[in-house]
C-alpha angles and dihedrals in degrees: 000000000000117000121246094249092050092050092053091049092050092049093049091049093051091050092050092051091048092051093049098043104039124088118238117220120223104202101292139055094261114106117232130184119237113248115251092236097046118119123218115231130178124347119316131192119241129189133209133212090260107090094202096055113104119235117266123213109230117200112228099185132067091246091050093052091049090051092052092048091049088054087051089053091055092047091052091048092050093049096048116041092187093063122079114175091198091062108054116166113282120199118243134049128102130309116266132186116225122194124185127231107262091199094067112118090235115033108240119244117235092226092053095053092044092052091057090065096040096263138114135191092264095051112117090230091061102085102174137016122200117202105152126133093259104048141001133206143093145242125230147147110266142161128229098276091060092044091052092048092050092048088055095055117100090212093060118081104174134025109178134167110249110252133203116253130187138189121261109275097230116195131184124208115200130202089042130147116267092250092066092053091048094056091050101051140055101238136048119275127255125213139052109321092205092065125079092230102119137100131236116208118197146152108253094198091104092043090239099294100326111175094021119119114216113196109203103206098198143082096325133269132271090230093184093066111122092228091068093059093207093304095110127083138159115251106171138011129185086219094062138256094306088067094060096105141105093266096053094102104083094164104047095221096106092046090052092050091048091052093055093046099046116348123125112259093003102047138086096213103032093168096059129105114252118208121184117223105186112205098142128066136221092289093053095252137108145151129280089234089061089050091052090050089050090053089048089056092048095052092048091050091046091054092046093049095052092088095051112105094221095050118114105167149300134261128188111206114199118186098172140075148201125240089246141358122306114196090197093055091045092050091049092050092048090048090051090053091048087053090057101263114134112224129201120185135186115248093223137252105251098095091238141104108311092212094074096072139043138276092018087058089071092064135078112010090342127249090269093046093246096115121275117245098204125069111246117203129206126194133250131184127235086266090061093246121133108260113254091234096047120112114230139176138098093320092064116091104181145350131237138174110293109156126088093354114176115211146139122311144187133257094063143023096255105033125127137190138188118233137169129210144091083277086072094045094051098063090052086064092040090056092045090054091052091046091054096041092058090053099042120037091190090061090044092059098042119058092184091054089049091053091050091047094051091051096044093048095045123109119245111228137175129333124334114283114244109293095345116163093218105132093208089065090233133103114251116231117199117250133182096213099273114110107173124095113251104185125074112263119242126213097250139012116257121214117229110281091217092221110144092357125122132179111249101228138157115282100203139358097262129145097261122024136169116242 
């Protein structure tokens, strides 16, 4: 399309040629030549050799020519609604990306669209031109009048401000437990799982769960442990406010779970906030009423925290179970999820169907087949086999490392211990949820979307776990998006030495027990 200035020049040139070349009549049919020294004043009528052509008024003064060209401007503007002579391109503004509509009958030409806003492909404000077989468009620095004009063109589909992108900030933590390496690579690990000789690969963009509150519903937390770096505190205890202190965990189970979920060195999301919700006592048991009161506290805190600018989301991590189903506990867990709290639960350690006991019954497809709202976690070994003690079945969503897991402990601020159980698998998923929530606010606000994401991004391994509902006939091992091995391979796998390890099992047949 011709530019406005060029159109005016062409019109003026044509008028000048017409004035010079056309004869001027003087009242009769006799042709006379115009004297050399005559001056043209006003507007005169000229005729052409074509009898049917209407007379054209030719301006013969500077003001008359300007008036005709102004009329031409208005005609051009009326004929082309994408052209506005009062809004020529002005340099400056921000860079925008413009992509054309591929569904147009005739693919737009880049030069054509650019000309409508006073630009061309060689203009310094046009920074990129896209002319491939899949999409067309350009990028350039423009002000609002150009943006508005482009948005009004049928041929243009997207006009977006150019945004800054960056590569994933991949970090590797060495001297980590084997479970952290397993969740950040494609294949099973090799080496002695009782030794802290593994590597954890992660994207530090979300600062490892920063802003996420992890409520460890368990035996309490040794908040003075150096691995928690001041990020752990006690929030609720079944034994009352006086028990909200660093020494409240008399069993160690809750401290171990907290370390795997969010501790430094041992944890998946070591930037998260860890809040102890003590519902189990020194023997690892408690009452379902205490559990419901703990959930009551969590939901109230979640609602209170929503207005805090640094708040990302809440997770309730539950590494315990009942001997059978409790409709009250299940309803409370489902209500917490509906309120926006993410919930991860241990599948259980009886080597049976996870659907027969709460809270594992709220995971997977749900014990009633209506779709569980929590995320239920089974256990695998370092050899990627389902742990012999792990519950399985349609109520289990996913599997995570659960054998010989080294993590934080009680009776000191730098003690560790190695435990096995679905209780140890569950906090791997808890930490993964916090890790993802800090990176993706949509996942943080939608527990169902989080559950779907964890399952879709998991790695299928080995034969189907007993009775699992996984349609691919493979167990699903949690993964944080990194698939390559990070630790040096050894010649042969080593079975766990068993030194320092103990199986985390129920102590007594009581209503609520940690796994």
